[in-house]
C-alpha positions as CSV (number, residue, x, y, z in Angstrom):
1,M,7.3,20.8,-24.4
2,S,4.2,19.3,-22.4
3,T,1.7,20.5,-20.0
4,S,1.4,19.1,-16.7
5,P,-0.5,20.0,-13.4
6,Q,2.0,18.2,-11.5
7,L,4.5,20.4,-9.9
8,P,8.0,19.0,-9.2
9,A,8.7,18.0,-5.5
10,V,10.7,20.6,-3.1
11,V,13.0,19.4,-0.6
12,P,12.0,20.8,2.9
13,S,14.7,23.2,3.4
14,V,14.0,25.5,0.5
15,T,9.9,25.8,1.3
16,A,11.2,26.7,5.0
17,E,13.9,29.1,3.9
18,L,11.4,31.1,1.4
19,V,8.6,31.6,3.6
20,E,10.7,32.6,6.7
21,A,12.0,35.3,4.4
22,L,8.5,36.9,3.8
23,S,7.9,40.1,5.3
24,P,5.2,39.8,7.9
25,R,2.5,41.3,5.8
26,L,3.1,38.8,2.6
27,R,3.0,35.9,5.5
28,K,-0.6,36.8,6.0
29,R,-1.3,36.7,2.5
30,L,0.4,33.3,1.7
31,D,-2.6,30.7,2.0
32,A,-4.5,33.1,-0.2
33,G,-1.2,33.0,-2.8
34,V,-1.0,29.1,-2.6
35,A,-5.1,28.7,-3.4
36,K,-4.6,31.5,-6.5
37,L,-1.4,29.7,-8.0
38,A,-3.3,26.3,-8.0
39,G,-5.6,27.7,-10.5
40,R,-2.6,28.7,-13.1
41,P,-1.3,26.9,-16.2
42,V,2.3,24.6,-15.6
43,V,4.0,23.9,-18.3
44,R,7.3,21.6,-18.3
45,D,10.0,21.7,-20.6
46,G,12.8,18.9,-19.8
47,D,13.9,19.9,-16.2
48,T,12.2,23.4,-16.2
49,V,8.5,23.9,-15.2
50,R,6.9,27.3,-15.9
51,I,3.9,28.7,-14.2
52,A,1.8,31.7,-15.8
53,I,1.4,34.2,-12.9
54,D,-0.5,36.3,-15.4
55,D,-0.2,37.0,-19.0
56,D,3.1,38.9,-18.6
57,T,4.8,37.0,-15.9
58,D,6.3,33.6,-15.3
59,L,7.5,31.6,-12.4
60,V,10.2,29.0,-13.4
61,L,11.3,26.0,-11.3
62,H,14.3,24.1,-12.1
63,A,14.0,20.7,-11.1
64,P,16.5,17.9,-12.3
65,D,15.1,14.5,-11.4
66,N,11.7,16.3,-10.8
67,T,13.1,18.0,-7.5
68,V,13.8,21.4,-6.3
69,T,16.8,21.6,-4.3
70,G,17.8,25.0,-3.6
71,V,16.2,28.3,-3.3
72,D,18.0,30.0,-6.3
73,A,16.0,27.2,-8.5
74,V,13.1,29.2,-8.1
75,R,12.9,32.2,-10.1
76,C,9.9,34.5,-10.6
77,G,9.7,37.5,-13.3
78,C,7.6,39.9,-11.2
79,L,8.8,43.3,-10.2
80,L,9.1,42.2,-6.5
81,A,11.2,39.6,-7.1
82,P,13.2,38.0,-5.2
83,D,11.4,38.9,-2.3
84,C,7.6,38.3,-3.7
85,L,4.8,36.2,-2.7
86,H,5.1,34.0,-5.8
87,R,8.1,31.8,-4.9
88,A,6.7,30.9,-1.6
89,A,3.7,30.2,-2.9
90,A,4.7,28.2,-5.4
91,V,6.9,26.0,-3.3
92,S,4.2,25.6,-0.5
93,A,1.7,24.1,-3.5
94,A,4.5,21.8,-4.4
95,P,4.8,18.1,-3.2
96,V,7.3,17.9,-0.5
97,A,10.4,15.7,-1.5
98,E,12.1,13.5,1.0
99,E,15.6,14.4,1.2
100,V,16.7,11.2,1.6
101,E,15.0,7.8,2.3
102,A,14.3,6.9,6.1
103,A,14.0,3.5,6.8
104,A,11.4,3.5,9.5
105,G,9.1,1.1,7.8
106,G,8.7,-0.9,4.3
107,T,5.3,-0.1,3.1
108,A,4.4,0.2,-0.6
109,Q,4.0,3.7,-0.2
110,E,7.6,4.7,0.0
111,P,9.9,6.4,-2.8
112,P,12.0,4.3,-4.4
113,P,14.9,2.3,-2.9
114,A,18.6,3.7,-2.9
115,A,21.1,1.8,-4.7
116,P,22.2,-1.5,-3.6
117,Q,24.8,-1.4,-0.7
118,A,26.5,-3.5,2.0
119,A,25.0,-3.5,5.3
120,P,26.8,-0.8,7.5
121,E,28.9,-2.2,10.6
122,P,26.6,-1.7,13.8
123,E,27.4,1.3,15.8
124,P,27.8,1.6,19.6
125,E,24.4,1.9,21.2
126,P,24.7,5.9,22.5
127,E,24.0,6.6,25.9
128,S,22.0,9.8,25.5
129,P,21.1,12.1,22.7
130,S,23.5,14.8,21.5
131,P,22.7,18.5,22.5
132,G,21.8,19.4,19.0
133,Q,19.7,16.4,18.6
134,L,17.7,17.5,21.8
135,D,17.1,21.0,20.4
136,A,16.0,19.3,17.2
137,A,13.7,17.3,19.0
138,R,12.4,20.1,20.8
139,A,11.9,22.0,17.7
140,V,10.0,19.5,16.1
141,F,7.5,18.9,18.9
142,E,7.0,22.8,19.2
143,A,6.3,22.8,15.4
144,A,4.2,19.7,15.2
145,A,2.3,20.9,18.5
146,A,1.3,24.2,16.4
147,V,0.0,22.2,13.7
148,L,-1.9,20.4,16.0
149,E,-3.2,23.2,17.8
150,A,-4.5,24.9,14.5
151,G,-5.7,21.5,13.3
152,T,-5.8,20.9,9.4
153,D,-8.4,23.8,8.9
154,G,-6.3,26.5,10.3
155,A,-2.5,25.2,9.5
156,G,-1.5,27.0,6.8
157,A,1.4,27.3,4.7
158,V,3.5,29.5,7.2
159,L,2.6,26.6,10.1
160,Q,3.7,23.6,7.4
161,A,7.0,25.7,6.9
162,E,7.8,25.9,10.5
163,L,7.5,22.2,10.6
164,L,9.6,21.7,7.6
165,R,12.3,23.7,9.0
166,A,12.3,21.6,11.9
167,A,12.2,18.4,9.8
168,H,15.3,19.6,7.9
169,T,16.9,20.5,11.5
170,A,16.2,17.1,12.7
171,R,17.7,15.6,9.7
172,L,20.8,17.3,9.8
173,A,21.0,16.4,13.7
174,G,20.9,12.9,12.7
175,L,17.1,12.3,13.7
176,P,15.9,10.8,10.2
177,R,12.7,9.4,11.9
178,A,11.4,12.4,13.3
179,A,12.4,14.3,10.0
180,S,10.3,11.6,7.8
181,A,7.4,11.7,10.0
182,A,7.5,15.4,10.1
183,V,7.4,15.6,6.2
184,T,4.5,12.8,6.4
185,V,2.6,15.5,8.4
186,V,3.0,18.3,6.3
187,T,1.8,16.5,3.3
188,G,-1.2,14.9,4.9
189,V,-2.2,18.7,6.2
190,R,-1.9,19.8,2.5
191,A,-3.9,16.9,1.0
192,A,-6.8,17.6,3.8
193,R,-6.6,21.3,2.7
194,S,-6.6,20.6,-0.6
195,A,-9.6,17.5,-0.7
196,D,-6.9,14.9,-2.1
197,P,-8.9,12.1,-3.0
198,A,-5.8,10.3,-1.7
199,Y,-6.0,11.8,1.9
200,R,-7.3,9.7,4.9
201,L,-7.5,11.1,8.4
202,P,-6.4,8.2,10.2
203,D,-3.0,8.2,8.2
204,L,-2.4,11.7,9.5
205,V,-3.5,11.1,13.0
206,E,-1.1,8.2,13.1
207,A,1.8,10.6,11.5
208,L,1.2,13.4,14.1
209,R,1.0,10.5,16.8
210,T,4.5,9.2,15.5
211,V,5.8,12.7,15.1
212,L,5.2,14.1,18.5
213,G,6.0,10.6,20.3
214,V,9.4,10.1,18.9
215,A,10.1,14.2,19.8
216,H,8.5,13.4,23.1
217,R,10.6,10.4,23.9
218,L,14.0,11.3,22.5
219,P,15.5,13.3,25.3
220,G,15.0,10.7,28.0
221,A,16.0,7.7,25.4
222,A,19.1,5.7,25.5
223,G,20.6,2.7,24.1
224,A,18.5,0.3,22.0
225,E,15.3,2.8,22.4
226,L,17.5,6.1,21.5
227,V,18.7,4.0,18.3
228,E,14.9,3.0,17.3
229,L,13.8,6.8,18.0
230,R,16.7,8.4,15.7
231,G,16.0,5.9,13.0
232,T,18.4,5.3,10.2
233,V,18.7,7.2,6.9
234,R,18.7,4.4,4.3
235,Q,17.7,1.0,4.5
236,P,20.7,-1.4,4.0
237,Y,20.9,-3.8,0.9
238,T,22.5,-7.0,1.4
239,P,23.7,-9.9,-0.5
240,D,21.2,-12.9,-0.5
241,G,22.7,-15.0,-3.3
242,S,20.2,-16.9,-5.7
243,L,16.4,-16.6,-5.4
244,R,13.6,-18.4,-7.1
245,L,10.6,-16.1,-6.9
246,Y,6.8,-16.5,-7.9
247,G,4.8,-13.6,-8.8
248,L,1.6,-12.8,-6.0
249,F,0.0,-9.8,-7.3
250,S,0.8,-6.1,-8.2
251,E,-0.5,-3.1,-6.5
252,P,-0.7,0.8,-7.8
253,V,0.8,3.2,-5.2
254,L,-0.7,6.7,-5.1
255,T,0.2,8.9,-2.0
256,A,-0.5,12.4,-0.7
257,T,3.3,12.9,-0.9
258,G,3.3,13.1,-4.3
259,Y,4.7,9.6,-5.2
260,A,3.3,7.1,-7.7
261,G,3.9,4.1,-9.3
262,A,3.3,0.2,-8.7
263,V,4.9,-2.6,-6.3
264,T,4.9,-6.1,-7.3
265,W,4.8,-9.0,-4.4
266,T,6.8,-12.2,-4.8
267,A,7.5,-15.4,-2.7
268,D,10.2,-17.7,-2.8
269,A,9.6,-21.7,-2.0
270,E,9.7,-21.3,1.4
271,G,7.1,-18.4,1.7
272,R,9.6,-15.4,2.2
273,L,7.9,-12.2,0.9
274,Y,10.1,-10.1,-1.9
275,T,9.0,-6.9,-3.5
276,V,9.8,-5.2,-6.6
277,S,9.1,-1.6,-6.7
278,D,8.8,1.3,-9.4
279,V,7.9,4.5,-7.2
280,A,8.7,8.1,-8.2
281,P,7.4,11.4,-8.3
282,G,4.1,11.5,-10.1
283,G,0.2,11.4,-10.0
284,A,-2.5,9.4,-10.9
285,G,-1.6,8.6,-14.4
286,R,1.8,7.3,-13.4
287,A,0.2,5.0,-10.8
288,V,-2.2,3.6,-13.5
289,G,0.2,3.2,-15.9
290,A,3.3,2.0,-14.1
291,A,1.9,-1.8,-14.0
292,D,2.8,-2.1,-17.8
293,R,6.6,-0.6,-17.1
294,T,9.3,-2.9,-17.1
295,V,10.5,-3.9,-13.8
296,R,13.8,-2.4,-12.7
297,I,16.0,-5.4,-12.0
298,G,18.3,-7.3,-14.1
299,D,17.7,-7.6,-17.9
300,T,14.2,-9.1,-17.5
301,A,11.7,-7.5,-19.8
302,L,8.8,-8.2,-17.5
303,T,6.4,-5.5,-16.9
304,H,4.9,-5.4,-13.2
305,R,1.6,-6.8,-14.2
306,E,3.6,-9.9,-16.0
307,L,5.6,-10.6,-13.0
308,S,2.5,-11.0,-10.9
309,R,1.4,-13.9,-12.6
310,A,5.1,-15.4,-13.6
311,G,8.2,-16.1,-11.7
312,L,11.7,-14.7,-11.6
313,A,15.1,-16.4,-11.1
314,V,17.4,-13.8,-9.5
315,S,21.2,-14.1,-9.0
316,G,23.7,-11.8,-7.2
317,A,20.2,-10.7,-5.3
318,T,20.5,-7.7,-2.9
319,V,17.9,-7.5,-0.2
320,S,16.6,-4.8,2.1
321,P,15.5,-5.6,5.6
322,T,11.9,-5.4,4.2
323,G,12.2,-7.3,1.7
324,R,12.7,-5.1,-1.4
325,L,15.1,-6.6,-4.1
326,G,17.9,-4.1,-5.1
327,A,18.4,-2.9,-8.9
328,G,22.3,-2.9,-8.7
329,A,24.6,-3.6,-11.8
330,G,25.7,-6.9,-10.3
331,V,22.0,-8.3,-10.3
332,R,21.2,-10.9,-12.9
333,A,17.4,-11.8,-13.7
334,V,15.6,-13.8,-16.2
335,R,11.8,-15.0,-16.5
336,A,10.8,-18.1,-14.8
337,S,7.2,-20.0,-14.5
338,G,5.1,-19.0,-12.2
339,A,2.4,-20.6,-10.1
340,D,-1.4,-20.7,-9.4
341,W,-2.2,-19.6,-5.7
342,R,-3.4,-23.0,-5.1
343,G,-0.4,-24.6,-6.0
344,E,2.9,-25.0,-4.3
345,P,4.6,-22.9,-3.1
346,P,2.3,-19.9,-2.7
347,A,-0.5,-22.2,-1.5
348,R,1.6,-22.3,1.8
349,L,1.0,-18.7,2.3
350,W,-2.8,-19.4,2.9
351,A,-2.0,-22.5,5.1
352,V,-0.4,-20.4,7.8
353,P,-3.6,-20.1,10.8
354,V,-5.4,-16.5,10.2
355,A,-4.6,-15.8,13.9
356,E,-0.9,-16.1,13.6
357,Q,-0.8,-13.9,10.3
358,V,-2.7,-11.2,12.4
359,R,-0.7,-11.6,15.5
360,R,2.8,-11.3,13.1
361,A,1.3,-8.2,11.3
362,L,0.4,-6.5,14.7
363,A,3.9,-7.2,15.9
364,G,5.5,-5.3,13.4
365,G,6.8,-8.1,11.1
366,P,8.2,-7.2,7.6
367,H,4.9,-7.0,6.1
368,D,1.1,-6.7,7.0
369,L,-0.3,-8.7,4.5
370,L,-3.0,-11.2,5.0
371,F,-3.6,-14.3,2.9
372,L,-7.4,-15.5,3.6
373,E,-10.0,-17.8,2.1
374,V,-13.3,-16.2,2.3
375,T,-16.9,-16.4,1.3
376,L,-18.7,-13.5,0.4
377,V,-21.8,-12.9,2.2
378,G,-23.0,-9.4,1.2
379,T,-22.0,-5.4,2.0
380,V,-22.1,-3.5,5.1
381,R,-22.3,0.1,5.2
382,E,-19.4,2.2,7.0
383,A,-18.7,6.0,7.1
384,A,-16.1,5.7,4.1
385,G,-18.4,3.7,1.8
386,D,-19.8,0.1,1.3
387,C,-17.3,-2.7,2.1
388,L,-18.0,-6.6,1.4
389,L,-18.8,-8.4,4.4
390,A,-17.0,-12.1,4.0
391,D,-16.9,-15.5,6.3
392,C,-13.6,-15.8,7.2
393,E,-13.0,-19.2,9.2
394,G,-16.1,-18.2,11.2
395,L,-15.2,-14.5,11.6
396,A,-17.2,-11.8,10.0
397,L,-14.7,-10.1,8.1
398,R,-15.1,-6.7,6.6
399,L,-13.1,-6.2,3.2
400,A,-12.7,-2.6,2.2
401,A,-11.1,-0.9,-0.6
402,A,-7.9,-0.1,-0.2
403,H,-7.6,3.0,-2.2
404,D,-10.5,5.6,-3.0
405,D,-9.1,7.6,-5.8
406,P,-11.2,7.5,-8.8
407,A,-8.7,6.6,-11.2
408,L,-7.8,3.5,-9.6
409,P,-10.5,0.8,-9.9
410,H,-10.4,-0.4,-6.0
411,R,-13.9,0.6,-5.3
412,E,-15.8,-0.2,-8.8
413,N,-14.1,-3.7,-8.3
414,L,-15.4,-3.9,-4.8
415,R,-18.6,-3.2,-5.9
416,L,-18.7,-5.8,-8.6
417,L,-17.6,-8.4,-6.4
418,A,-20.6,-7.6,-4.0
419,S,-22.6,-9.3,-6.9
420,A,-20.8,-12.6,-6.4
421,V,-22.5,-13.4,-2.9
422,G,-21.8,-17.3,-2.0
423,S,-18.5,-17.3,-3.8
424,R,-15.6,-18.8,-1.8
425,L,-12.0,-17.2,-3.3
426,R,-8.7,-17.1,-2.0
427,V,-7.8,-13.2,-1.6
428,I,-4.6,-11.0,-0.5
429,A,-5.5,-8.2,1.6
430,R,-4.0,-5.5,4.0
431,L,-4.7,-5.7,7.9
432,A,-6.3,-2.8,9.0
433,P,-6.2,-2.6,12.7
434,G,-9.3,-2.0,14.8
435,P,-12.0,-3.6,17.1
436,L,-13.5,-5.6,14.6
437,P,-11.7,-7.9,11.8
438,R,-11.3,-5.6,8.9
439,A,-8.8,-5.8,6.1
440,L,-8.1,-3.7,2.7
441,L,-8.8,-6.0,-0.2
442,L,-5.4,-6.0,-2.6
443,A,-6.0,-9.1,-5.1
444,A,-8.4,-12.1,-5.2
445,E,-9.3,-15.2,-7.3
446,H,-11.8,-14.5,-10.4
447,P,-15.6,-15.5,-9.1
448,S,-15.9,-17.3,-12.3
449,Q,-13.0,-18.0,-14.0
450,P,-10.7,-20.5,-11.8
451,G,-7.0,-20.2,-12.3
452,V,-7.5,-16.5,-12.9
453,R,-6.6,-13.7,-10.1
454,V,-7.1,-10.1,-10.3
455,D,-5.0,-7.5,-9.0
456,L,-8.0,-5.0,-7.8
457,G,-6.2,-1.8,-8.0
458,L,-5.0,-2.4,-11.5
459,D,-7.4,-4.6,-13.4
460,R,-11.0,-4.0,-14.1
461,L,-13.7,-6.6,-13.4
462,Q,-16.5,-7.0,-16.0
463,R,-20.2,-7.4,-14.9
464,A,-20.6,-9.9,-17.8
465,D,-17.8,-11.8,-16.5
466,L,-19.3,-12.6,-12.9
467,P,-21.6,-15.1,-12.0
468,A,-25.5,-14.2,-11.4
469,A,-26.1,-13.6,-7.7
470,A,-26.5,-16.5,-5.4
471,V,-28.4,-17.2,-2.5
472,P,-26.1,-16.0,0.3
473,P,-25.3,-18.1,3.1
474,A,-26.1,-17.3,6.7
475,A,-23.9,-14.2,7.6
476,A,-21.5,-14.8,10.7
477,P,-22.9,-12.5,13.5
478,V,-21.2,-9.2,13.7
479,P,-20.2,-8.2,17.0
480,D,-21.2,-5.1,18.9
481,E,-18.2,-2.4,18.9
482,A,-16.5,-1.2,22.0
483,P,-17.2,2.5,22.8
484,L,-13.3,3.3,22.1
485,H,-14.7,5.0,19.0
486,L,-15.9,8.0,21.9
487,L,-12.1,8.5,22.3
488,R,-11.1,8.2,19.0
489,R,-13.8,10.5,17.5
490,R,-12.3,13.0,20.0
491,V,-8.4,12.4,18.8
492,H,-9.6,12.7,15.0
493,Q,-11.5,16.0,15.7
494,A,-8.5,17.7,17.0
495,V,-6.3,16.6,14.1
496,S,-9.0,18.4,11.6
497,G,-10.5,21.1,13.7
498,G,-7.9,22.0,16.4
499,R,-7.7,22.4,19.9
500,R,-10.8,24.8,19.8
501,V,-13.3,22.0,18.9
502,L,-12.5,20.3,22.0
503,A,-12.9,23.3,23.9
504,F,-16.5,23.9,23.7
505,P,-18.3,23.4,27.1
506,G,-20.2,20.1,27.0
507,G,-18.6,18.9,24.3
508,A,-18.0,15.4,25.8
509,A,-20.8,15.0,28.2
510,G,-21.5,11.4,29.2
511,D,-18.7,10.1,27.1
512,P,-16.2,9.7,30.0
513,A,-19.0,8.1,32.1
514,R,-19.7,5.5,29.4
515,L,-16.2,4.5,28.8
516,R,-15.9,3.6,32.5
517,R,-19.1,1.6,32.6
518,S,-17.4,-0.3,29.6
519,G,-14.3,-0.9,31.6
520,F,-12.1,1.5,30.0
521,A,-11.3,4.0,33.0
522,T,-7.9,4.9,31.6
523,G,-9.4,5.8,28.6
524,A,-11.9,8.0,30.5
525,A,-9.0,9.8,32.3
526,V,-7.2,10.6,28.9
527,L,-10.3,11.8,27.5
528,D,-11.1,14.0,30.6
529,E,-7.5,15.4,30.5
530,L,-7.7,16.0,26.9
531,H,-11.0,18.1,27.2
532,T,-9.7,20.1,30.1
533,T,-6.1,20.9,28.4
534,A,-8.1,22.1,25.2
535,A,-10.7,24.4,27.5
536,D,-7.7,25.9,29.8
537,R,-7.3,29.3,29.0
538,T,-5.8,31.5,31.9
539,R,-6.0,35.1,31.9
540,D,-3.7,38.3,32.9
541,A,-4.5,40.8,35.6
542,F,-6.3,42.9,33.3
543,G,-8.6,39.9,32.4
544,R,-6.9,39.2,28.8
545,L,-6.6,35.6,27.6
546,L,-3.1,34.2,27.8
547,P,-2.0,32.1,25.2
548,A,-2.8,28.6,25.3
549,D,-0.5,25.9,26.6
550,T,-0.1,24.3,23.3
551,P,2.7,21.8,24.4
552,R,0.4,20.7,27.3
553,F,-2.5,20.2,25.1
554,A,-0.3,18.3,22.7
555,R,1.1,15.9,25.4
556,A,-2.7,15.0,26.6
557,W,-3.4,14.6,22.7
558,L,-0.4,12.4,22.4
559,A,-1.7,10.2,25.5
560,A,-5.4,10.0,24.4
561,A,-3.7,8.8,20.6
562,S,-1.1,6.4,22.0
563,Y,-3.6,4.7,24.4
564,T,-6.5,4.7,21.8
565,G,-3.9,3.2,19.2
566,E,-2.8,0.5,21.9
567,V,-6.2,-0.5,23.0
568,E,-7.2,-0.9,19.3
569,R,-4.4,-3.4,18.5
570,D,-5.6,-5.5,21.2
571,L,-9.3,-5.4,20.7
572,C,-8.1,-6.3,17.0
573,A,-6.0,-9.2,18.2
574,T,-9.0,-10.4,20.2
575,A,-11.6,-10.0,17.2
576,W,-9.4,-11.8,15.2
577,G,-8.5,-14.8,17.8
578,S,-5.0,-14.0,18.0
579,R,-4.9,-12.2,21.5
580,S,-2.1,-12.9,23.7
581,G,-4.0,-12.2,27.1
582,S,-2.7,-8.5,27.9
583,D,-5.5,-6.3,29.7
584,L,-7.2,-4.1,27.3
585,D,-7.4,-0.9,29.6
586,G,-4.1,-1.3,31.5
587,S,-5.7,0.4,34.2
C-alpha cells in the first residue's frame, strides 16, 4: 500500500451523473466540498484509491487502469451515501479521463496511442449533420458559453459537470472533436482554479475557441468540412515497412489533464519525423522518471534518454498520420547507431530554410518543430519570465521555457544558457505563434562540449560546465509589436473573469480607435461588439435585469478570438519572413 496525492482519472459521464444527482442545496456546496477534499489524505492499494473524509469515514474509488468508469465505482461510507456530497466532490477534483483518444492533432501532450490497426476504408462524405449531432453541438455550445460567461473564477464544479455531460453526449453522437475539446476546457478551468503550475491561459483560450468554433460551425457544415468538424475517434496506424531511425531528443510531458510521461523524437534518412511515446495518467514524478523507462516498441531495451542519442532499426513498423510509431505484436525493433546533429542524416533538418519551416508549421503540418542555428545574445523580460534573445539568420528570436513546472528543469536550464552569451548553437524548438519571432526551447547543443546535446526538459546543465560569459555581439533589432495585444488582452480577460469584466463602463476607452489608426479596422469592430454584448443587459417592465444573452456574448467572443488568432498567425509569418502575402486585417 502506498500514499499518493494523485487521484485516478474519471470519465466525463461519471462526473456529470453524480453532480446532476445532487439536490440544489448540495450543488451550492459542491465547490467548497471539492476544496475541502483536496486537503484529505489519499491512499492507493492496487486498483483501489481511498480518501479519508474524516477519522471514521472513507470514500473509495475503484479504478482499474487508474480510471473510474462507472458511478458504482465511487462509494462513500458516510450516513448520507449514496446521495452525499462526497462522491460528487471526489470526481470533480479528479483528472478527466478521455473515454477514447481523439485524433484531432498529434502533439506530445496526448494520451497514449491505441493499438496499431489497419487504416479504415474512407467513408462517404456526409451531406449534413444528423439530428442527434445538431442537438449535441447545441448542448456543447451552450455549456461552453456558460463557462465563458462565468470565467475561470466563476466556473465551478456544476458548470464543469454540465460541459462534461455535453462532451459525453457529443461523443455518443459521433462528434469526438467537440467532445475532446470540451474535456480540454474543463481540465484547463480546473487547472486555473487550483493554481496548477501546468496551467497556461493561452492554452485555455485556444481550447474554448476550438470547442465554440466547432459547435458553432457544425450545423451549417457539409462534406469535407463536416468530416473535419466531427473528427475521428482514433488515429489509424498503417503499415510502413522497415525504418532506420536516428534519435533527435526527448521531451517530458506533463499536462493539466492529468497525463505525464515522455516523447522521443526520431528522424529517418529523408528527414521525416517519428515519435515514440510513453504517456499515461500521472503527475510530475512520472514526467521526470519516464525518460529512464524502456521504450515501448519491439524488444529493444533502450530507454527514452538513450534512444534520443542512439538509433533504431524497425521492421513491420506501423505509423499514425502524425508520425507515432505503433507498438503492436508484429513490430520488431533493435538498437542501431545514432548520428550527431551536425552529421547526416539529421543535419538536413537544419538545412531547410527557417521561413519554410515556419510556413509548414503554420499550415498545420504534422509537427510544429523548428530546427534552428542561433547565436545567444542575451535575455529579454516577458510577463511569464525571462527568455533568451538569440540571433537567427538576422532575426531577433525569443527562446522561452517550454514548461514552467518547477519539477522540470526547463527554466533553470534557460537561465544557465543565458550566461553563454556569444555561443553559436543548433537548437530544436517549438513554434510559438505571435507577432514576434518566438519559440519554446526543447533541446540544444552544449555550449562548451562539442558533440554533446542537452534535452532541456530532462537534463540539467551545470554552471561549472558552461563557458565564461563572452562579450555579446550586437543584438538584432527588436521590432515594435502591432497593437493587436489590445484585443488579445480582452479575449483573455473574458476567459479569466467572465463577461462581467468586459461590462464595466469605459473599460476599453481608446482601444478601438488605436486599432483603427494602426489599420486593424476589423479588429476594432469586433472589440466594439465584444464590449457591447458584454454590457447589454435589458430590463423587464418592472425594471428588473433580465438574464444576459449568453450565446450572443459567446459568438462575439468567438469572433474576437478567431480574428486575433488568424491575424497573429499572419503577423507570425511576416515576422519570420514566411508571409504569403495575405491582407493582415482582411477588412
